[in-house]
DRENMAR-708320 format. One record per atom (N, C-alpha, C, O, CB): residue in one letter; x, y, z. Coordinates in steps of 0.1 Angstrom, whole numbers, plus 5000, padded with zeros to 4 digits. Glycine has a CB too. Example, Ala and Ser with C-alpha at 12.3 -4.5 7.8 and 13.67 -1.06 7.14 Angstrom:
A513249435078
A512349555078
A513249675078
A514249675085
A511349555090
S512849785071
S513749895071
S512950005079
S513450115080
S514149945057
This chain:
X686746475471
X685446415469
X684446455479
X683246425478
X685646265469
X684846535489
X683946565500
X682846655494
X683046735485
X684646645511
X681646635499
X680546715494
X679746655483
X678746705479
X680946845491
X680346545477
X679646485466
X678546395471
X678646325481
X680646405457
X677446395464
X676246305467
X676446165460
X676446165448
X674946365463
X676646065469
X676845925463
X675545845464
X675645725464
X677945865470
X674445905466
X673145835466
X672645795452
X673445805443
X672045915473
X671445745452
X670945705439
X670845815428
X670845785416
X669545645441
X670845935433
X670746045423
X672046105419
X672046205412
X669846155429
X673146035422
X674446085418
X674546105403
X674046025395
X675545985423
X675146215399
X675146245385
X676246165378
X677246125384
X675446395382
X676146145365
X677146075357
X678446145358
X679546075359
X676746055343
X678446275357
X679646355358
X680446325371
X681646305371
X679446505357
X679646325382
X680346305395
X680846165397
X681846145403
X679346345406
X680046075391
X680545935392
X681845925384
X682745855389
X679445835386
X681945985372
X683145975365
X684346045372
X685445995371
X682946045351
X684046155379
X685046215387
X685546125398
X686746115400
X684546345394
X684646045404
X685045955414
X685845835409
X686645785416
X683845905422
X685645805396
X686345695390
X687645725384
X688345635379
X685445625381
X688045855383
X689245885376
X690445875385
X691445955384
X689146025370
X690445775394
X691645755402
X692245615398
X692645545407
X691245755417
X692245585385
X692745455381
X694145425386
X694545305386
X692745435366
X694845515391
X696145485397
X696045435411
X697045395417
X697045605396
X694845435417
X694745385431
X694745245433
X695045195443
X693545455437
X694245165423
X694145025424
X693444965413
X693245035402
X693444985437
X692944855414
X692244785403
X690844735408
X690844665417
X693044675396
X689844775401
X688444725404
X688244605394
X688244625382
X687344835403
X687944495400
X687744375392
X686344325391
X685744315402
X688644255397
X685744315379
X684444255378
X684644115372
X685144095361
X683544335368
X684444015380
X684643875376
X683343825369
X682343815375
X685043785388
X683443805356
X682243755349
X682443615344
X681943585333
X682043845337
X683143535351
X683043385349
X684043335340
X684243215339
X681743355345
X684843415332
X685743355323
X686943445321
X687543495331
X685043345309
X687443465309
X688643535306
X688443685310
X687543745306
X689043525291
X689443735318
X689343875322
X689543975310
X690243935301
X690343905333
X688944085311
X689144185301
X689244325308
X688544345318
X688144185290
X690044415303
X690144545309
X689244645301
X689244655289
X691644595308
X688344715309
X687444805303
X688144945303
X689044975310
X686144815312
X687645025294
X688045165293
X687545235306
X686645195313
X687545235281
X688245345309
X687845415322
X686445465322
X685745445332
X688845535324
X685945515311
X684545565311
X683645445312
X682645445320
X684245645298
X683845335304
X683045215305
X683145165319
X682145115325
X683545115295
X684345165325
X684445115339
X683645195349
X682945135358
X685945125343
X683645325347
X682845405357
X681345375356
X680645365366
X683045555354
X680945355343
X679545325341
X679245185347
X678145165353
X679145335327
X680145095345
X679944955350
X679844955365
X679144875371
X681044865345
X680645045371
X680645045386
X679345095392
X679045065403
X681845125391
X678645175384
X677345225389
X676145135386
X675045155391
X677045365383
X676345035377
X675344945374
X674944855385
X675844815393
X675644865361
X673744815386
X673244725397
X673244585393
X672644495399
X671944765402
X673944545382
X673944415377
X674644325388
X675544365395
X674744405364
X674144195389
X674644105399
X676044065395
X676444065383
X673743985400
X676844035405
X678243995403
X679044035415
X678644125423
X678744065390
X680143975416
X681044005428
X682144095423
X682744075412
X681643875434
X682444205430
X683544295427
X684544285439
X684144285450
X683044435424
X685844295435
X686844315446
X687844405441
X688044435429
X687444175450
X688644465450
X689644565447
X691044505448
X691244415457
X689444685456
X691944555440
X693344535442
X694044665445
X693944755437
X693944455430
X694844675456
X695744785457
X697144725459
X697244605462
X695344875469
X698144805457
X699544755458
X700544855461
X700344975459
X699844685445
X701644815466
X702844895467
X702545035474
X702845135468
X703444925454
X702045025486
X701745145494
X703045215499
X703045335501
X700845115506
X704045125502
X705345185506
X705245285518
X705845385517
X706145245495
X704445255528
X704245345539
X705545365546
X706245265550
X703145295549
X705945485548
X707345515553
X708245585543
X709245645546
X707945395559
X707945565530
X708645625519
X708445775520
X707345825521
X708245575505
X709545855519
X709446005520
X710446075511
X710746185514
X709646045535
X710846005500
X711846065491
X711146155481
X709846165481
X712645955484
X711946235473
X711246325464
X710246275454
X709346345450
X712346395455
X710246145451
X709246085442
X707846095448
X706846105441
X709545935439
X707746095461
X706546115468
X706846135483
X707046035490
X705446005466
X706946255488
X707346275502
X706246235512
X706546235524
X707646425504
X705046195507
X703946165516
X703246045511
X702046055507
X703046285518
X703945925511
X703245805506
X702045765515
X701145705510
X704245685506
X702145795528
X700945765536
X699745845532
X698645795532
X701345795551
X700045975528
X698946055524
X698246015511
X697046015510
X699446195522
X699045965501
X698445915489
X697745785491
X696745755484
X699445905478
X698145705501
X697445575504
X696045615510
X695045565506
X698245495514
X696045725518
X694745765524
X693845825513
X692645805514
X695045875535
X694445895503
X693645935492
X692945825485
X691745825481
X694446025483
X693745715483
X693245595476
X692045535484
X691045495478
X694345495474
X692245525497
X691245465505
X689945555505
X688845505505
X691745445520
X690145685506
X689045775505
X688245755492
X687045765492
X689445925506
X688945745481
X688345715468
X687545585468
X686445575463
X689345715457
X688145485474
X687445355475
X686145375483
X685145315479
X688345245482
X686245445494
X685045465502
X683945545495
X682745535499
X685445535515
X684345625485
X683345705477
X682745625466
X681845675459
X684045825472
X683145495464
X682545425453
X681045405455
X680645375466
X683345285451
X680345405444
X678845395445
X678445255450
X677445245457
X678245415432
X679245155446
X678945015451
X680144965459
X681244965454
X678644925439
X679844905471
X680844855480
X681444725474
X680644635472
X680344845494
X682744715472
X683344585468
X683144485479
X682944515491
X684744605464
X683344355475
X683244245485
X684444245494
X684244215506
X683044115478
X685544265489
X686844265497
X687944335489
X687744375478
X687144125501
X689144335495
X690244395489
X691444305490
X691644225500
X690644535495
X692244305479
X693544225479
X694644335479
X694644425471
X693644135467
X695744315487
X696844395487
X698044315482
X698444215489
X697144465501
X698644345471
X699744265465
X701144315469
X702044315461
X699544265450
X701244355481
X702644365487
X703244495487
X702844595480
X703444275480
X704444505494
X705044635498
X704144725504
X703944845500
X705644695485
X703444675515
X702644755524
X703444865530
X703044985530
X701944665535
X704644835534
X705544925540
X706844945532
X707044875522
X705944875554
X707645035536
X708945055528
X710144995535
X711044945529
X709145205526
X710144995549
X711244945556
X710944835566
X711744805575
X712045055563
X709744785566
X709244675575
X709344725590
X709544635599
X710144555573
X709144845592
X709144895606
X707744885612
X706744895606
X709645045607
X707744855626
X706444835632
X705544955631
X704344945628
X706644805647
X706045075632
X705245195630
X704645205616
X703545255614
X706045325633
X705445165606
X704945165592
X703745075591
X702745105584
X706045135582
X703844955596
X702744855596
X701544915603
X700344905599
X703144725601
X701744975615
X700745035622
X699945145614
X698745155614
X701245095636
X700745235608
X700145335600
X699345285588
X698345335585
X701245435595
X699945185582
X699245125570
X697945065575
X696845085568
X700045015564
X697944995586
X696644925591
X695645035595
X694445025592
X696944845603
X696145145601
X695245255605
X694445315593
X693245335593
X695945365612
X695245335582
X694545395570
X693745285562
X692645315559
X695645445561
X694245175560
X693545075552
X692245025558
X691244995552
X694444955549
X692345015572
X691144975579
X689945075577
X688845035580
X691444965594
X690245195573
X689145295571
X688245255559
X687145305558
X689745425568
X688745155551
X687845105540
X686745015545
X685744995538
X688745035530
X686944965558
X685944875564
X685744745554
X684644695554
X684644945566
X686744705547
X686744595539
X687644485544
X688644515551
X687144625524
X687244355542
X688244245545
X689344265535
X689144285523
X687544105544
X690544245540
X691744265532
X692544135532
X692944085543
X692644385536
X692944085520
X693843965519
X695144015514
X695244075503
X693143865510
X696243985522
X697544035519
X698443925514
X698343815518
X698144105531
X699443965506
X700643895503
X701843995505
X701644115503
X700643825489
X702943945509
X704044035512
X704844075500
X704944005490
X705043975522
X705444195500
X706444235491
X707844225497
X707844205510
X706244385485
X708844245490
X710244235496
X710444335506
X711244315516
X711244235485
X709744455505
X709944555515
X709244525528
X709444595538
X709444695510
X708344425528
X707644385541
X708444275548
X708044235559
X706344335537
X709544235543
X710344125548
X711744165552
X712644085552
X710344005539
X711944295555
X713244345558
X713744325573
X714944325575
X713344495554
X712744315582
X713144305596
X713744165598
X713444065591
X711944325606
X714744145607
X715544025608
X714743905609
X715043805603
X716444045620
X713643905617
X712943785619
X711643775611
X710843685612
X712543765634
X711443875603
X710143895595
X708943875603
X707943825599
X710143785583
X709043925616
X707943895625
X706843995624
X705643965626
X708443905639
X707144115619
X706044215619
X704944185609
X703744195612
X706644355616
X705344135597
X704344095587
X703643975592
X702443965591
X705044065573
X704443875596
X703843745600
X702843755612
X701843695612
X704943645604
X703243845621
X702343865633
X700943925629
X699943895635
X703043955643
X701044015619
X699744085615
X698944005605
X697743995605
X700144215609
X699643945595
X698943885583
X699243735581
X698643675572
X699343965571
X700143675589
X700543545586
X699743435593
X699943315590
X701943525589
X698843465602
X698143365609
X697243285600
X696543335592
X697343435621
X697343155602
X696443065594
X697043035580
X696442965572
X695143125592
X698243095577
X698843075564
X699842955564
X700142915575
X699543205558
X700342915553
X701342815552
X702742875549
X702842985543
X700942705542
X703742805554
X705142845550
X705342995553
X705143035564
X705342815536
X705843065543
X706143205545
X704943295544
X705043415544
X707143245534
X703743235542
X702543315542
X701643295530
X700743375527
X702943455541
X701743175524
X700843145513
X699543085518
X699543015528
X701443055502
X698443095510
X697143055515
X696143055503
X696543105492
X696643135527
X694943005505
X693943015495
X692543035502
X692443005514
X693842885486
X691643085494
X690243095499
X689243105487
X689743125476
X690043225508
X688043085490
X686943085480
X686043195482
X685643225494
X686242945479
X685543265472
X684643375473
X683843385460
X684443395449
X685343505477
X682543385460
X681743405449
X681943315437
X681743345426
X681943545444
X682343185441
X682543085431
X683943095424
X684243015415
X681543105420
X684843175430
X686143185425
X687143135436
X686943155447
X686443335421
X688143065431
X689243015440
X690443115440
X691043125429
X689642875437
X690743175451
X691843275452
X693043205459
X692843135469
X691443395460
X694243235453
X695443175459
X696443285460
X696943345450
X695943065449
X696843315473
X697943415476
X699243345477
X699443255485
X697543485489
X700143385468
X701543325468
X702543425473
X702343545472
X701843275454
X703643365477
X704743445483
X706043425474
X706543315474
X705043415498
X706543525467
X707643505459
X708743605462
X709543645453
X707243515444
X708843645474
X709843745478
X710843695489
X711643775494
X709143875483
X710743575493
X711543525504
X713043505499
X713943545507
X711043385509
X713243445488
X714543405484
X714843465470
X714843395460
X714743255483
X714943595469
X715143665456
X716443615450
X717443605456
X715143815458
X716343585437
X717443535429
X718243645423
X717943765425
X716943435418
X719343605416
X720143705410
X719443805401
X718543765393
X721243635401
X719643935403
X718944035395
X717644065401
X716844145396
X718743985381
X717244005413
X716044035420
X714843955415
X713743985419
X715744175418
X715043845407
X713943765403
X713243705415
X713943655424
X714343665393
X711943695415
X711143635425
X711343485425
X711843425415
X709643665424
X710943415435
X711143275436
X710043215445
X709843265456
X712543235441
X709343105441
X708343045449
X708842925457
X708542915469
X707242995440
X709742845452
X710342735459
X709542605458
X708342605456
X710542775473
X710242495460
X709642365459
X708442335469
X707442285465
X710642255460
X708642385481
X707542355491
X706242425487
X705242365488
X708042405505
X706342555483
X705142625480
X704542565467
X703242565466
X705442775478
X705342525457
X704842475445
X704042335448
X703042315441
X705942455435
X704642255457
X703942135460
X702642165467
X701642095465
X704842045470
X702642265476
X701342305482
X700342345472
X699142315473
X701642415493
X700742425462
X699842475452
X699242365444
X698042365442
X700642575442
X700042265440
X699542145433
X698442075441
X697442035436
X700642055430
X698742065454
X697841995463
X696542075465
X695442025466
X698441965477
X696742205466
X695542295468
X694542285456
X693342295458
X696042445470
X695142275444
X694242265432
X693742125429
X692842115421
X695042315421
X694242025436
X693841895433
X692341875436
X691841915447
X694641795441
X691541825427
X690141795429
X689241915425
X688041905425
X689941765443
X689842025422
X689042145419
X688542125404
X689242075395
X689842275419
X687242155402
X686642155389
X687442245379
X687742355383
X685142185389
X687642195367
X688342285358
X687542405353
X688142495347
X688742195346
X686242405356
X685442525353
X685542625364
X684942735362
X684042475351
X686242605375
X686342695386
X687242815382
X688442785378
X686842635399
X686842935382
X687743045379
X688843055390
X688543045402
X687043185378
X690043075386
X691243075395
X691843215395
X692043275384
X692242975391
X692143275406
X692843405407
X694143375415
X694043345427
X691943515413
X695243385409
X696543385416
X696943525419
X696843615410
X697643305408
X697443555431
X698043685434
X699343675442
X699343605452
X696943775441
X700243755438
X701643755444
X702243895442
X701643975434
X702543645439
X703343925448
X703844065447
X704644075433
X704244155425
X704844085458
X705643995431
X706444005419
X705643935408
X705143835410
X707843945421
X705643995396
X704943925385
X705343785383
X706543745384
X705144005372
X704343695381
X704643555378
X705143535363
X705643425360
X703443465381
X704843635355
X705343625341
X706543715340
X706743805348
X704243665331
X707443695330
X708643765328
X708343895321
X708143895309
X709643685321
X708344005329
X708144135323
X709444195318
X709444235306
X707444235334
X710444195326
X711744245322
X712844185331
X713144245342
X711744405323
X713444075328
X714344005337
X715544085341
X716144065351
X714743875330
X715944175332
X717144255335
X716944335348
X717944375355
X717544355324
X715744365351
X715444445363
X714844355374
X714344405385
X714444555360
X714844225372
X714244135382
X712744135382
X712144095392
X714744165396
X712144175371
X710644185370
X710144055364
X709744045353
X710244305361
X710143955373
X709643825369
X709943725380
X710643755390
X710343775356
X709443605379
X709543505390
X710243385383
X709743325373
X708243465396
X711443345389
X712243245383
X711443115380
X711543055369
X713443215392
X710643065389
X709942945388
X708442975386
X707542885389
X710142855400
X708043085381
X706643125379
X706043035369
X704842995370
X706543265374
X706742985359
X706242895349
X705742765355
X704742705350
X707242875338
X706442725365
X706042595372
X704642615379
X703842525379
X707042545382
X704442725385
X703142755391
X702042755380
X700942705383
X703142885399
X702342825369
X701342835358
X701042695352
X699942675347
X701842935348
X701942605353
X701642465348
X700542405355
X699742335350
X702942385349
X700442435368
X699442375377
X698042435374
X697042365377
X699742405391
X697942545367
X696542605364
X696242605349
X695142655346
X696542745369
X697042545341
X696842555327
X695642475322
X695042505312
X698042495319
X695142375330
X693942305326
X692642375330
X691542335326
X693942175332
X692742485337
X691542555341
X691042655331
X691842705323
X691742635355
X689742675330
X689142755319
X689442905320
X689542975310
X687742725318
X689542955332
X689743095335
X690743115346
X690443075357
X688343165338
X691843175343
X692943205353
X693343345352
X693643395341
X694143105351
X693343415363
X693743555364
X694943565373
X694843515384
X692643645368
X695943635369
X697243645377
X697343795380
X697543875371
X698443585370
X697343835393
X697443975398
X698743995405
X699143915414
X696244005407
X699444095401
X700744125407
X700944275409
X700144355404
X701944075399
X701944315417
X702344455419
X703744465415
X704144425404
X702044495433
X704544535423
X706044545423
X706544635412
X707544705415
X706544405420
X705944645400
X706544725390
X705944865389
X706344945381
X706444655376
X704844885397
X704245025399
X703745075386
X703745205384
X705345115404
X703144995377
X702545045365
X701644925359
X701844815363
X703645085354
X700744965351
X699744865346
X700344805333
X700744865324
X698444935342
X700444675334
X700844595322
X699844475322
X699544415333
X702344545323
X699444435310
X698444325309
X698744245297
X699144305286
X697044385309
X698644115298
X698744035286
X697843905288
X697543875299
X700243995283
X697543845277
X696743725278
X697443615270
X697943635259
X695243745271
X697643495277
X698143385270
X697243265272
X697143205283
X699643345276
X696443235262
X695543125263
X694443155273
X693743255271
X696242995266
X694343075283
X693343095293
X693743175305
X693043195314
X692842955299
X694943235304
X695543315315
X695643455312
X696243495301
X696943255319
X695043545320
X695243685319
X696143735330
X695943715342
X693843765319
X697243805327
X698143865336
X697944015337
X697744085327
X699643835332
X697944065350
X697744205352
X698544255364
X698544195374
X696244225355
X699244365361
X700044425372
X699344565376
X698744625367
X701544455368
X699344595388
X698644715393
X699644835396
X700844815398
X697944685406
X699144955395
X699845065399
X700145065414
X699444995422
X699145195395
X701045145418
X701345175432
X700445285437
X699945365429
X702845205434
X700245295450
X699645415456
X700745505461
X700345615467
X698745375468
X702045475459
X703045555465
X703845635454
X703945765455
X704045475472
X704445575444
X705245635434
X705345555422
X705245435423
X706645665440
X705545615410
X705745545398
X707145485396
X708045535403
X705345625386
X707345395387
X708645345383
X708745365368
X707645365361
X708945205387
X709945365362
X710045385348
X709545265340
X709545155346
X711445415344
X709145285328
X708845165319
X710045085317
X711145135317
X708245215306
X709944955315
X711044865313
X712044915302
X711644945291
X710644725309
X713344925306
X714344965297
X714545115294
X715345155286
X714144895285
X713645195300
X713745345297
X714545415307
X714745545306
X712345395297
X715245355316
X716045415326
X717245315329
X717145195325
X715345455339
X718245365335
X719445275338
X719045155348
X719545055347
X720545355344
X718045185356
X717645085366
X716245115371
X715745235369
X718645075378
X715545025377
X714245055383
X714345135396
X715445145401
X713444925386
X713245185401
X713245255413
X712345375413
X711745405402
X714645305416
X712145445424
X711245555424
X711545655414
X712645705412
X711245625438
X710445695406
X710645795395
X709945925399
X708745935401
X710045735382
X710746035399
X710246165402
X709546225389
X710146225379
X711346255407
X708346265391
X707646325380
X707146465385
X707246485397
X706446245375
X706646545376
X706046675381
X704946645391
X704146555389
X705546755369
X704846735401
X703846715411
X702446705406
X701646625411
X703946825421
X702146775395
X700846775389
X700546645382
X699346615380
X700746895379
X701546565379
X701346445372
X701346325381
X700946215377
X702446425361
X701846335393
X702046225402
X700746135404
X700746015402
X702546265416
X699646205408
X698446125411
X697846065399
X697045965400
X697446215417
X698146105387
X697746035375
X698445905372
X698045825364
X697846125363
X699545885380
X700345765378
X700245675390
X700945575390
X701845805376
X699345705399
X699045615411
X697645565409
X696845625403
X699245695424
X697345455415
X695945405414
X695545275420
X696345215427
X695645395400
X694345235417
X693745105422
X693045035411
X692845085400
X692745135434
X692744905413
X692044825403
X690844765409
X690844725421
X692944725397
X689744745401
X688544685405
X688244565396
X688344585384
X687344785406
X687744455401
X687444335393
X686044295396
X685644295408
X688444225397
X685344255386
X683944205387
X683744075381
X684244045370
X682944305381
X683043985388
X682843845383
X681343825383
X680643845393
X683543745392
X680843775372
X679443735370
X679443585366
X680043545356
X678643825360
X678643505373
X678443365370
X677943355355
X677043435351
X677543295380
X678443255349
X677943215335
X678243315324
X677643305314
X676443185336
X679143405327
X679543495316
X681043465314
X681743415323
X679343645320
X681543505302
X682843465298
X683843585300
X684843585293
X682843425284
X683643675309
X684543785311
X684743805325
X683843805334
X684043905304
X686043835329
X686343895342
X686844035339
X687944055333
X687443805349
X686044135343
X686344275339
X687244345349
X686944345361
X685044345337
X688244405344
X689244475352
X689144625349
X689244665338
X690644425350
X689044705359
X688944855358
X690144915365
X690244905378
X687644905363
X691044975358
X692145055364
X691745195365
X691345255355
X693445035356
X691945255377
X691545395379
X692645475386
X693145425397
X690245405387
X693145585380
X694245665388
X693645755399
X692445775399
X695045755378
X694545795408
X694045885419
X693546015413
X692646075418
X695245915428
X694046045401
X693646175395
X693746155380
X694846115375
X694446295400
X692646185373
X692646165358
X693046285351
X693146285338
X691346115354
């Protein structure tokens, strides 16, 4: 992207080039109600529009420290993702990272991740993945990202009229690897939502999907349904997850579920391989399977728009 003009005169072609990294994360346009996913071209055009609204980014599963054949340089593809984010025509309000920042929970891996992600100059809200909780005392994640949080690291905040809730479902993985929230966190969630207007848009984000994607591979949260019970009365609920390294989306009533791509390596589609795990693809195809997401919210509109963009289209 070096050498591209990102000023007001940027050409549509160059904007589209900048936006074809849907594998890097998710760009969210929150438009006050039920989220919807835009096509990549529509997304690129939406990102250049000066319409009012709050946008934020989701990235996930950076796996800094991973160096196996599926991607020998996970740190490098994370940096590519951040460079793409920095090239966006409109600066997002903040970024959410839905876990597996590191691969082995080593101090140097967290240091390297911080060094690269901080280049975005965005506020970043983290939740842990299971790969961030591998050190014996889980101190490296907690020392960096756990201050001011509850329990194992859950918390909430408000931005642009939306209530965001970061959940932790990787502490006590159940048989088959299913995520688990636990009674203490669920009680906190109920209390956190008490008194909130039912018209308040809610965004839940956690590492492992809160909905059951594929239980045979542990792609779901055992007590996720109990968390969703607490938000069923709200008019607009969006659930953001990582963990499965691919985009999956579904809508159930007032709830839209969305999983993000990894910035490190792809995983197979559910049931298409003997087990989940890093999937080696042709080098030329790798960046098309990595990405970010962008989300945009506009008050008084009934859509929360989600844009998935790969590192390379």
